[in-house]
N, C-alpha and C positions, 0 to 999 in steps of 0.2 A: 184456284182448285175449280173445274170445269167440270158441271153434272151431265153425266147423260142421259136425255131420256130414254125412253126404250121406243120401239118404231110403231109406228101407229097400225100398221098392217104386219102382222104373223105370215113368211117364207111359208110356212104351212098352209094356210089360206090361200095362198096364191092360186088361180087355176092354171091349168096347163095349156101354155100359149105359144105362138112359131117361135118365138126366141129361145123357151128352153128345148122343143126341138130342132131347133138350127145347132144350138150349141153340143148341143146332147149326140148330133151326128156329125161336127167336125171334134169332138175327142172322141168318138168312136173311129171316126177314122181316122187319126193319129196316130192309135195307139194301134190302128190293122194296119196300118202301113211301118210300121216299128215292128211289128211281127212277121209280116209278112217278109220282108226286108232280112230279117235275120233266121227268119228259116228257111227262106230261098240262096242265101249265100253259098249254102254247100255245094248244092246243085248247080250253082253258077260256076261255080271251081274247081268242079272235073271236066267242067265243057270249056275251061278256060286254060287250064293248065298243060293242055296239048298244043290249043292253038297258039298261044302265047309263048308259050317257054317257060311257065311257069318255076322256078327254085321254091324250093319247103321255104325256104324265107319269106317268099313273096306269097306264096300260099297262107303261109300263117299271118301278113300283115292284112292281105286284104281281106280275109276271113273277120279278124278282128276289126277294121275300119268302121265297120257298121257302128258296132261297141261302142268304137273309141268316137263316132263321130255325135251317137246319143249319150254318150257322156258330158262329154263339152259341151254341146247343144243344149243338154238338159242346165251345164252348169252358170251359161251365161246367159242364153235368151229365160231361162225360169227368173232368176234375177233380173234384168231388165223388163219382161212383162208386168212385172211390180209399178214398175212406174210410167210404164206406155199402155196397156193393159193387154190382157192374155188374148181378145179376137184379134189386134196387130198380128201380134207375136205369132199365131195362129196363122197367119195369109202370108206372112212373108218365110216361113217353115214352107209352107206348099208351093210356095213361088221357087224357094233355094231348092225345094226336091224338085220340081219338073227341072226344072233348069240341068241339077245335076245327071237327073234320067236321060235326058236329051244328050249330053254333052260326052254320053257313053259310048254315044255311038260313032266316035270322033277320034276314040284314044287310039292311040299306039307303043306304049310303052305301060308297066305294072305302074311306073309311078305316076303317070298320070291318072290312073287310074285309081290309085290309093289318096289323090287330094282330089 
């Protein structure tokens, strides 16, 4: 049986430094982006519907696509981050969100926008 020694420094005694601020900023940014996307999808759908001729089916699919993406992303990337680290996953997520954001300029069908 392995004996676990208590840490030499308590977490409550560690002074606030740049690392803490960076992690707090990344976490806030990720949650802000999630909330922004969920809040803005309704406004975006009202503008896209006449331009793309969206049916009620596609309006529902595109409206729920943000929630589907959040669910699938947290399901898989949360588990993977236990192995490779949360900071790498945050950077990877930011890159994927950036690529997805700019690729929306080139879509022509609702199916492309859904994926």
